[in-house]
Steps between C-alpha positions, in 0.01 A plus 500: 500500500637426162572871446684512831721207399583666174595821674714312751677314215574826313632648823739208550615521134562874546698438814703226324567725199610772737739265681645385166547860380649589836744211477586599144557857603717381783698279266528779252623728774760251612605434136531873440704536815730209389554644151567843650756343733664331201505830309656673797774243529554419132871592512561266792303220337690527170825511693403178672407340167832611355683334789288187456605487135869537588460234765332257259759554224819523703780253429541221757623142524534350150475847344826602668665188367393582149626859544852382590499231234393747226764751614770231493403393148510860370847552653633179352355605160681834524833330568467234227395746227769745608762228477403355165473842333839630604671664200821342368736578215416370150750209518379372831131534400563309177686219683212462743252453214712301251679281749766284329417607141807676351430729207750617237478678170529257212258601227557353154146472371320628192322830558182456703567123538709412811503133596342372820853437636600858430192630678578293809870577527517863390399805709174667406572714194342817635767512775760595235668841539816441295465675169222741602724801423508396135126566481492794749252312722613657829418177678779505757460271801275455801154655494531684170590180319191326647270792440584523130478133412147358472621157613535648850148645511306300766199473265621558147803282569280189499439567133807692372749334730380155403516584128844661538635187668343275233651711212824613670405869471453803723210753478525851646232762509499880498177697512319174449676420167685163510837444331663159480859370462667165433722367777813314402813385686773771485840528659639764729847650471624224737343237274216412735178373337204724574152556361523793261232717339588404143252658250153627455214245501144520380245506788225366277722204399561428870120461538482294180780264587370452855150426368649250251691318771187468709251412222694347209816335619356216701637382834846654447356841444272472802800388710687815399210724594439313826872514598507874407197569718647315801832681452316838491313417822824395674678816382221733617505322834877539537486871421196576718686531831836597364638849584358671188183277496261546206302806380126520545312348204446698177638834634857461388404417143375858470726690740817348651566818702157489662544133585839582650354784711237266634759241577713756686199562728461128552229434245651209314365149439699343786347734761157475339505117517631516851221728623251285319635189679496675836141608456384170345646277774378742773149470361536117473602478869209722599258282298634181663475642851145626436391165363648293782371741769158481345493125565498572870164687483249357751135615494457418866787727605482782246196718445533520117735431216551877447603544859747208468631648173592816695741286704648355180543846353670620816741211492601582143526874560700466824739237357560705186564815701740326738691331216523818293611711798768252598620484139531878476680523829739212419576642155558849640736369771700284255524787253604737774780262604609481139505884470691534825755235394522665152404169337275571197464128422351439845255793443390356161451148643305641799266706282440190283314351799260798519158343455333756277239254363414385852470859621254572220294200597509610868373850408221340291405270786493788752269705280277213382478322833424823687203557265380147547527513882337841509206372295456189715517707818243745368267216409545338844434823688196587286344152554567496874376852545182420306440202733548720804259766370245236411539342846631166368764303685 
């Protein structure tokens, strides 16, 4: 009897194992069939996932508001920078910067030792042209004059220009070799008082006297250096957006001709600073919009921060593209009207509003944001496809 019970138990266990294996085989068959179905329709599934991604990251509601707001800010930026960087003649540019301060040549100092009053009331000494023929300097006017004098260099001018003002001298450079001259008050054939290139000066003494004023002459010496520095800054600012502008740093001290060729193609300090401002403020606006839009992220509404960031990136890219496209169109139309009306001044003013810096930022955003969105989309599709294959919801 006991043996019979054991046999019966083994039989039941065998039947149970068979049922389990049968169920497992059935499940395996169904799973194989499901995976095969997925494999057969992989293109359709990935297409659906792609549409799901676009649906989840499309702009709607508050996103559209941000898009229009960002576009408006970029357009306002283009107009403001285009307006404040309009080129003017030297006299108008100087009046804008100096205001009510009237300068006249009245230099009666000892060599290298102008008084504070002379520094404040006289023009900067490196603006002198009168007397240049006596030394065969070939300075002339406009861009050549600024390219040859180190006081007009956007970088070197902070040093040489300040020292020239503090010592009433002018320093020019050819092939990187500096030469300096004393500036005195001379008189034209009509008897008008003008700054005149008077005689040769020692460049090393200019350094020495400037150092002495700063280190050894107490508060009066420091006032002279401080006033000279402020006058140099004001002068560079006044020349920056004048018709001739300023040469690019360092280049003109080695080759005036090369600096002039660059300027003829638009590569001068005024345009460089303008493009820098355009790009800098475009980036600033993008950063502000991204930061504020990020504050509206809601975990309960958005699947992940990366997915929400795609929306932010799209807002920035779309707004930059719209603003840049409208800028190019508006500039082209205004320039075309100027050409048709044979008005070169209108053409120049119109081209001044061309947002080159903003266009550069737009191109960067399009490339960079496309890479980011593509990477997020790929990650989304891979994760969702993995869940589908693994049978997870």
